[in-house]
Structures are given as structure tokens and as C-alpha cells.
C-alpha positions, 0 to 999 in steps of 0.5 A: 511530476506527472507520469508521462507514460500513463498520460500518453496511454490514458489522456490521448484518444485511441485514434491519437495513440494509433497515429503516434505508433505510425510515426514511431514505426516510420521513424524507426525504419528511417533510423531516426528519433522523434519527440512530442512537443508544443501544445500537446505536451502543455495540454497533457501537463496542464490537464487540458484536452489534446486537439492536435499533435506536434512531433519534432524529428531529428532529420528532414521530415519531408523524407517520411512523406511516402512511408507515412502515406503507406501507413495510412496518413494523409498529407494536408500540407507541407512547408519547404523552409521549415521542412515540415509535414501537415498530416491527417490520420484516421479519426481526423487526427491532425499531426504536424511533423516538424524537423528539429531546427533553430531559428535566426531572424535577420529581419522581423517576421523572416526566420531562417531555419538551421538543423539542430538537435532537440535541445536547441530546438526547445530553446528557440520555441515561443513560450516556456510552456511550449518548450518541453518535449516527451521522448517517443523512442524506445528505451526512453519512452515517456522521458520529459525534457524541460530545459526552460522549466516550463512545468513551473510556468504551467503550474502557475498558469503563466505565459513567459517568452523564451527569448526577450526579443520574441514579440519583435522577431516574430510578430505572430507571437502577439496573436498567439499570446492573445489566443492562449489567454482566451483559450486557457485563461492564462496571464503573461508574466509581468515582463512578458506583458511589458514587452507585449505592450511595447511591441503592440504600441510600436506596430510590430504586427505589420511585420507579420509573415504570410506563412504565420498569417495562414497558420493563425487564421486556420488556428481559429477554427481548430480552437475548441471555442473558435468564437471566443478566440475570434472575439479576443483577436478582434478586440485586440485589433489583430483581425485587421492584419489577419483578415479584415473581412472576418469578424464576429458579426459574420458568425452564427452564434446560436448554431455554434452553441447548438453544434457544441451541445450536439458534439458533447452528446456524441462524445458521451456515446463514443463518437469523437468528432473534430468540430474544426470544419463544422465550426469554421462553416458556422464562424463564416456563415454570414460572410460573402461568397467572395470573402469566404473564398479568399479566406479559404485560399489563405489557410495553411493546410489545403487538406483541411479546406477540402474537408471543410468543403466536403461536409455536406457530401459526407452527411448525405453519404451517412444518411443514405447508409443510416436508412438502408435496409440492412441497418434498420435494426437498432443494433445495426444502427448503433454500430453504424453510428459508432464506426462511421466518420465522426465528422459526417455523423456530427454534421448530419445530426446538426443539419438534417430535417428528415424525420427518419434520421432525426428519429434515429438520432433521438434513439441513439442519443436518448433511448438506447443509452438507458438499456445499459442500466439493464446489463445484469452485472450482479448476475455476471458477478455471480457467474464469475464473469468479472472485468478481470476476464479477457473479453469482458468489455466486448461481452458487455457490449454484446449484451447491450446490443441484445437488449436494444434489440428486444431480446434477453427479457427474462432472467432465464434467458440472460442466464442461458446467454451468459452460461457459455462465457462463464469460467469453471468454478474453482475447486472447493477447499478441502476441509478435514472434519473430525467425527465425534468419536474421533474428537473424543479420542483426541481429547482423551489422549490430550488429558492423558498426555497432560497427566503424564506431564504433570506426574513427571513435573511432580516427580522432578519437583519431589526429587528437587525438594528432597535434595533441598531438604538434605542439602549438600554435605557442607550446607544446611538450612534450619528453616528459622526466621533468624538474622542471616549469618553464619552459625557455629554449631556446638559439638555432638554432645551438646546437641542432646541439650538442644534436643532436651530443651526443644521438648518444651515446645507444644505438641500441637505446634508439631506435626505427627510423627508419621507425616512430613519429614519424619516419614522421610527420615524413617524411610531414609533410616532403613536404607544403608548409609552412603559410603564413608558416612556413619549414621548414628542411632536415632534418638527419641525426643519427646516434647511436653505440652506447653500451655498456649497463651491467651490473646493473639498468640493463642491463635493457631499458627501455620505449620512450619516447613520440614528441614533436615538436620545437618550431617555429623560431618558438616556440623563438625566442620561448621558449615554454612546454612543451606538455602530453604526448601521449596515452600510450595511442595511440602507441608510445613512440619518439624523434623523429629527422630521417631522413637522406633522404626515405625512402618510407613503408612500406605498413604505416604508410600503413594505420595513420597517417591524414592529420592536420589542418592544425595537425598538418601545421604541427607535423610540418613544424616538427618537422624544424627541431629534432628533440627527444624524451624522453631516457632516463635513461642517454642523454647529457645534453642541453644546454638552458638552464634557465629560471626554475622555475614551478609544475607547473600553470602555464598555457599561454601564448605570452609570449616570454622573452628568451634566456638568457645562459649555457648550463646543463645539464638537471636529472636527471629525477625518477622518477614 
């Protein structure tokens, strides 16, 4: 649905909006409410130009006659029966101010009006497309009232009777329907068309009232294309009942066409002229004076007849002003064209044969508009003079007047003219730029902080790795690629047998005694053992070299990660193996007890950091039982296997009884 507030503010001309404001002010002082109804609402909704306004007011509209005259409105006529006022506001804005009413028809063409609300008033209109109202009151401004769904008929471009007996009760609707079809190009709804044909064939038009006759005769001149409407009414035979002496043959078609072309050109330049009076003059140009006088007496609004009769006088007054000495400059003439009575400007331009007047019209319509193309919009944008600034339109108009007067011919003059109107530049943005030395210092600080963070991570990782090597007191991981399960280890006296058999491993597969886990074990041996634990003396284990096999097995094998041996206490209790150490932090090596307490190399001191207390305990325990991950080609280790458990078995310190027999370790699975 359209936004009627927007339509009221943008589709109506400035003069029409001013007229509505005057009416709202008068209604507010009178303590009543009013609504925009009729043709204006239909034309706003359908997109047609609004030529006249019809306003319905609660109460007696005749009581607002004097207040509206004080507000600048002229009373062109009034009707006592319907309590209506016919007004004209500045800019030739025609307004019909009517009282809300309902209608009864005791006889065809003889209405009786009764005061009613706006809802009842809409239900007694002629067609559904005209039975709509827009509120003009505070708090509900722009609210649409459409009790008969006229918006749907507007969308479908359909004329539908409000009452099934409309053509019979009010024969003027037959003329009105023909006029709407000619003006809008709409068609009547099927049942409405059937009733139209029936009323026409029965001669209902003969009941046409004098008031309706006057209204329909004048409305021909108010149409946008009066000649087209006059032709349609004549073809239907309605002109015989309206005014037989007025036919299409009495009109000057060629001049009517020229008049409309001139009106369009003036409209482009901002002159909104009402063509009603000038059009009536040309529609009756060939009519006899007697018939013309009789026609003028029949028209509804006497004020409109006065305007029609005064066209020549209005044009003469404008010609005198246009050729006056004070208006000879282009800018003064342009202001006069746009501020004078639009109907006088239209009629003088159409009828004048004076060369000086025609030259002025040529300049106004053809030459001066070209100067608008030289308005320096780019320079104004550069100087921050944008349309958002207040007074932008007035400034553009002032520049245009300077240009048509022959000034502001150079860019320097244009810039000097615009300088007082240019707003101050916004403050520059503050960008803090660092010098090269400062940037280098910042980079150095970043590198130092990064190195410190890296060292801290390494320290934390090293302690964690040492904890993993030692494990808890009840946990140990041999680092062997063996099937997952609990291993029952043999008593301490049998560990010597494991060490002796491990000597068969090739020396090339074992790391140096001064690298990897051996160094950690040496350093741990120097420290006192934790309270409550006994550290057995280290035993030297030597592994004689074993010849490597030929083929793929002879290839150098990756080093094995060091793992500490289980503590004596945990081994005696038969604890489960602990998780493997972190693979990315230490080189792969086997743990072996050094023959002597060799000093730690300087490189080891730099790389290995002191471990936490749990790590010290684990390193001391590692001297009691050297163990490690065994290569696939190394001599088998005699370890009593325990009952197999799932790979995800949880860590536990539950002790198991020692196995009765020794079992060889199962071959490791390749991962």
C-alpha cells in the first residue's frame, strides 16, 4: 500500500500543500476534523496528476467561510443544500470544501442531504475508487480509510458503482462515468456496465438536476484534455442534455494543441499554470456570443467565470511589468516569470504578438535554461558545498542568475564567489608515525620477548619430559614396541640376567654414554635420593658388538628415545608401564648405567636444565634398573609377561604377585 504521508508531501504542488495547511488550521480553530476525499485520493493512489482538491469536514463547512477568507482563500461559490464551499487559494488551487453527509433520493435527481460521519459519507459516494479518504488531522495524518476496497478497483483500473441504483438515483453519474473513461482510460465493471446501458436505454438522463448540470459543464474545462472529454460526451449523446449549443465543432483544436505545448514548457521551467480558463476560452472560441454568455451563466462557480473573463487583462498587466525598465536584466525578468500569476504568464505567451515580449519568452524557455549546465557542481563539491547543506538550492539558483547576467565567466571568479559559502575543512586525522629508530627498537623488543617466551616453553617442556622419563613411582614405560598389556617383572636378582643378555646388542645401535638419558642418570646419581627410597649402586653394563645382517636390516636404524628404568619399589610391586615420553623433545637413546661417575660435558650443562623433584627421584631409580626400548635385532630380554590388558588400560598402582615362571617377551608390533 502506498505511503500516503509521502504522497501528500511529494505528489502535491507547493501551492496545494499550502492550501491544505490553511484548511487544517481553520478546522483546528473550529474544533473539527477533516479528510481529503474524492478525485484527489484516487489520483494520488493511481499516479495521475492532482488538479483539484476535495475536502470533507465534520460539521457545517459554510461556517468556515470567513476564517478561510482571512487565511487567503477566495470563495468562488457555495451550495446551501449540500453545505459546500468552492474555494480558490493562491496559485489557482481549487478546493471543494464539503460537509460529510449521507444522501437520500425520494425521486431521481433530487437528493436530500443529512449530516453523517465520514464512514457513512464514503458509503454514499458515486464509485468505489472515489469512496476513499485520507486523514488530515493531528495524530492520524496520512491514514487511509477505504471501507469499500476502492484501492483494489484502482489497481485493476475499474469503475464500480457504490450503489446498485446509482445511475437511476443520480443520472449525473452517467456523464461522470463517461468522463472518467475518457480521462483515465478505465473500463466499467461488468455489472456496472450493464446498469449503465439499462439506464441509458431507459432515458434516465432526463432526470438530471440543474446543480449536477452546472457541475458537469464546468468540469469539462477543468479536465487536462477538455477537447477529448467533450468529444466523448458528444458521442454518448450527453451534450444534448448538458448544453446543445456546445459541440466539438465550436472548439479551436489547433490552438488548443499549441496551448498545451506551451503549458508543458512553462511547467519545465517551474511555472505551474492552471489551464482551465484558457482552455474554456479555446473550447468555446467559435461559439456565438449569445450561446457563450448563456453557458457562462450555467457554470457552478462564479469565481471561475470571473477568471475566465479576466484573462486578457491579466496578460496585459504582465506584459507591462515584463517590459518595464527595472526588469530588463535577465535575472530580473527570470524572477518575474517565476513569481507572477501563472495563468497570466500562460495567456500572454500564447496570445502576444509583440516582438519584445516574444523575445523574452524565447530567452526564458530556450536560452536561459542552458546556463544551468554551467553551474560548477564539481567545484562546489571540491569546496565542500554539498546538497546536504542548508541553503544549497538557493545558492545554485543565485549562481544561475549570475550566469545569465554574464558574470562569473572564469574559474577564479567562480571560486571567489563560492568562498564565503564554503564550510571550514574538517580537522585532519591524527596519524602517529614511528621513526625508523623507534621501529627498530620495537622490533628488537618483540624479538627479545619472543626468545624469552620460547625459552620458557622449552623449560616447561623439558621439565615435563623429565617427569615423563621418570614417571610416577608406580608407573613405567619401557618404550618398547610390544603388545599392550601388563608385564610382571622379575625380582631384582634376575635383572642382572637381563643386563647381561642386553650386552649382545650392537654398540652402533646404542647412543654414547655421555649423551641422552645416560647423562641425565649421571646427574641424578650425584644428587641425594628422595627420602624413603634406596638408590642401589650403579652397575656397568657393556654390550659387545654384534655383526649387522646384510640386506634391508643392515641399513642404519633410527635411534630409540631414552626411557628410564622403573624404580625398585615400583618394580617389586609389579606396577603397570607408564606412558611414553614426549617424542619431539629428546633424541632416541637407550638408558645404560655408566661404569663410573663421569663428569657431565659442558654442552649437556647448557642444554639440560635441572629437573623437578619427581624427575630427580625417577632419575635416581633409573640407576637401579637400566632399561630402554630394544631394537628388533637386539638380543631378547627375558621379562615375565603379565596378563594382557587393553591398550587403553588406566594407570594404577595395584600390585601384582611375581610370576612363577620366566617368559620371553613377545615380538614387537610394527606401527
